[in-house]
Every structure is written in C-alpha cells, then in structure tokens.
C-alpha positions in Angstrom: 0.0 0.0 0.0 1.4 3.4 -1.0 0.4 7.0 -0.3 -2.3 6.5 2.4 -2.3 8.7 5.5 -1.3 7.6 9.0 -4.8 6.4 9.9 -5.3 4.4 6.7 -8.5 6.3 5.9 -8.2 5.7 2.1 -7.6 2.0 2.6 -10.6 1.7 4.9 -12.9 3.6 2.5 -11.7 1.4 -0.4 -12.5 -1.8 1.6 -15.9 -0.5 2.6 -16.8 0.7 -0.9 -15.6 -2.3 -2.8 -16.5 -4.9 -0.2 -13.2 -6.7 -0.5 -11.2 -8.6 2.1 -7.6 -7.7 3.0 -6.2 -10.9 1.5 -7.9 -10.2 -1.8 -6.3 -6.7 -2.2 -2.9 -7.5 -3.9 -1.7 -3.9 -4.2 -3.1 -0.4 -3.6 -1.6 3.0 -4.4 -3.3 6.2 -3.3 -0.5 8.4 -4.7 -2.0 11.2 -6.8 0.2 13.5 -8.8 1.0 14.0 -12.5 1.6 10.5 -14.0 0.6 8.9 -10.6 -3.1 8.0 -10.5 -4.6 6.0 -7.5 -5.4 2.4 -8.3 -5.7 -1.1 -6.8 -5.2 -4.7 -7.9 -7.5 -7.3 -6.4 -8.7 -10.9 -6.8 -12.4 -11.4 -7.6 -13.2 -15.0 -6.6 -16.7 -14.9 -8.1 -15.3 -14.5 -11.6 -11.9 -16.0 -11.1 -10.4 -12.7 -12.2 -7.7 -10.2 -11.4 -9.1 -6.7 -11.2 -7.1 -3.6 -11.9 -9.2 -0.5 -11.0 -7.9 3.0 -11.8 -9.5 6.0 -10.3 -10.9 8.5 -12.8 -10.1 12.1 -13.5 -10.7 14.3 -10.4 -8.2 17.1 -10.7 -6.2 19.2 -13.2 -3.2 16.9 -12.5 -5.3 13.9 -13.4 -6.4 15.6 -16.7 -2.8 16.2 -17.6 -2.0 12.5 -16.9 -5.1 11.5 -19.0 -3.9 13.7 -22.0 -0.5 12.0 -22.0 -1.9 8.4 -22.0 -1.3 6.2 -25.1 -3.5 3.2 -25.8 -1.8 0.0 -26.9 -3.3 -3.3 -27.8 -2.7 -6.2 -25.4 -1.3 -8.4 -28.3 1.7 -6.1 -28.3 2.6 -7.5 -24.9 2.1 -11.2 -25.9 -0.9 -11.8 -23.7 -2.7 -15.1 -24.6 -5.8 -14.6 -26.8 -8.1 -15.8 -24.0 -7.2 -12.7 -21.8 -10.1 -10.3 -21.7 -10.3 -6.6 -20.8 -13.5 -5.1 -19.4 -14.1 -1.4 -18.9 -16.8 0.0 -16.6 -17.6 3.5 -15.8 
C-alpha cells in the first residue's frame, strides 16, 4: 500500500466501498500526482479474475495525466488470446 495517511482512511474507504477482504487486495496506491493515479489490484473469486481498478479524473493533475496516455493493444505484450479486458464507468 502506498500513499495513504497515518490512519489508513483511504484503505478503509476502499475496503468498505468495494467490499473486499484484506487478503484479496494485492496492491493499492493512493498516490495522486502528474503521472501517478490512484489504483488497486485485487482478486475477484466470483469471476476468477484479477481486477485492476484505476480512479478516474478528479483534478487538473489527473487531466494532464489523461492527456498523456497512449493506448496500446494487449497483443503487443504477448498476452494469450483468452485474456479479456472489461471497462466499466
């Protein structure tokens, strides 16, 4: 876990909002700066999936980060064809 405060308020809010157990959260980052967007990686046992959730744009810094993003196809990284990506707003 990176970037949370001394009381772990962000971590507690994440767990309560997403309803995830400690052991299912593989990595969390609450750092928020240009080119650093808060995100987490978790296990979803109900779908046998690894979930990577990235927080959306909430500040001017986030907008700058968004403008610099470059989309690349997964095939470029040699992922197997059965790997799927799902986007939700």
